[in-house]
C-alpha positions as MATLAB code, in Angstrom:
seq = 'MDTELKCPECGCEHVWQDGALWNCPECGLEWNPETAAEGSDTGAADDVVRDAGGNVLEDGCSVIVTKDLKVKGSSLVVKAGTRVKNIRLTDGHDGHNIACKISGIGAMNLKSEFVRKA';
ca = [
       1.126  -25.142   13.378;
      -2.302  -26.594   14.439;
      -4.416  -24.218   12.352;
      -2.892  -24.942    8.943;
      -3.534  -21.581    7.759;
      -1.454  -20.750    4.267;
      -0.726  -17.367    2.992;
      -3.328  -17.232    0.070;
      -0.679  -14.871   -2.041;
       2.580  -17.297   -1.971;
       1.341  -20.206   -0.383;
       3.717  -20.103    2.428;
       2.840  -22.105    6.032;
       5.214  -19.992    8.361;
       2.491  -17.712    8.907;
       1.576  -15.838   12.445;
      -1.461  -14.237   14.073;
      -1.018  -10.098   14.758;
      -4.672   -9.370   16.529;
      -7.350   -9.693   13.764;
      -4.685   -9.969   10.906;
      -2.548  -13.128   10.168;
       0.803  -11.945    8.562;
       3.143  -13.967    5.800;
       6.872  -13.421    6.407;
       7.802  -14.426    2.504;
       5.658  -11.945    0.891;
       4.447   -9.746    3.571;
       0.776   -9.910    3.139;
      -1.330   -9.073    5.801;
      -4.968  -10.419    5.532;
      -7.836  -11.519    7.645;
      -8.996  -14.938    6.934;
     -12.569  -14.296    7.811;
     -13.235  -11.593    5.139;
     -10.988  -13.729    2.511;
     -13.605  -16.485    3.278;
     -16.055  -14.325    2.538;
     -14.793  -12.915   -0.960;
     -13.033  -16.020   -2.254;
     -12.222  -14.215   -5.778;
      -9.340  -11.885   -4.207;
      -9.416   -9.960   -7.635;
     -11.601   -7.290   -6.685;
     -10.108   -6.711   -3.680;
      -6.176   -6.199   -5.524;
      -7.507   -3.507   -7.498;
      -8.467   -1.500   -4.226;
      -5.414    1.090   -3.193;
      -5.152    1.873    0.262;
      -3.016    4.679    2.176;
      -1.040    3.885    5.430;
      -4.509    4.885    7.737;
      -6.348    1.759    5.475;
      -8.530    4.314    3.775;
      -9.527    3.861    0.507;
      -7.707    5.836   -2.347;
      -9.072    6.957   -5.669;
      -8.265    8.975   -8.486;
      -8.016   12.451   -7.939;
      -7.606   12.091   -4.383;
      -5.229   14.590   -2.195;
      -2.660   12.885    0.006;
      -0.199   13.465    2.777;
       3.339   12.504    2.837;
       3.856   10.793    6.539;
       7.699   10.572    6.005;
      10.414   12.080    4.768;
      11.057   10.606    1.471;
      14.529   10.764   -0.672;
      14.312   10.850   -4.411;
      16.129    8.426   -6.197;
      19.456    9.674   -8.047;
      18.826   13.267   -6.796;
      19.643   15.194   -3.655;
      16.048   16.147   -3.530;
      13.686   15.212    0.149;
       9.948   15.193   -0.429;
       9.224   16.208    3.638;
       6.545   14.895    5.803;
       3.475   16.872    5.344;
       3.761   17.753    2.032;
       0.516   17.872    0.270;
      -0.224   16.233   -3.393;
      -3.483   16.974   -5.038;
      -4.764   15.240   -7.857;
      -2.994   11.848   -7.371;
      -3.191    9.203  -10.218;
      -3.552    5.270   -9.556;
      -1.347    2.998  -11.274;
      -0.385   -0.750  -11.633;
       3.058   -0.258  -10.215;
       4.813   -3.991  -10.246;
       7.572   -2.377   -7.807;
       4.716   -1.158   -5.235;
       4.696    2.581   -6.354;
       1.092    2.678   -6.998;
       0.779    6.483   -6.776;
       1.559    8.768  -10.285;
       1.781   12.443   -8.907;
       3.712   16.101   -9.552;
       4.999   17.478   -6.564;
       5.656   21.154   -6.609;
       9.231   21.993   -6.658;
      10.409   18.469   -7.548;
       8.099   17.526  -10.569;
       6.477   14.064  -11.884;
       7.175   11.094   -9.741;
       5.582    8.011   -8.205;
       4.853    7.170   -4.692;
       3.990    3.883   -2.466;
       0.972    4.087   -0.693;
       1.840    3.140    2.659;
       3.637    6.303    2.533;
       0.643    8.768    2.472;
      -2.722    9.346    4.112;
      -5.781   10.534    2.637;
      -6.144   14.605    3.083;
];
């Protein structure tokens, strides 16, 4: 590649551009090299949790589920459009970075990519 741009997360050289963002096929990271150059310390950016629309989520926010989600180990399904109140952000190592209680189902963890801010 003529730009010699590498993924800031894993160092992969096989990145491609999609509009203003660059994508990594190995780790799935999307980033903007212009904003990454401004804030070279990526520690602050890692703490921000964003929903499917790119809005910043905080503890206590209400969110709406955007996709039917099967509950692992159960026959229950969290339907798209379900409103979840008072979420807690967690440091989910498996991508589940929202802890919440859903009425009729109970306590569970969600991925922020499947919710939008209410």
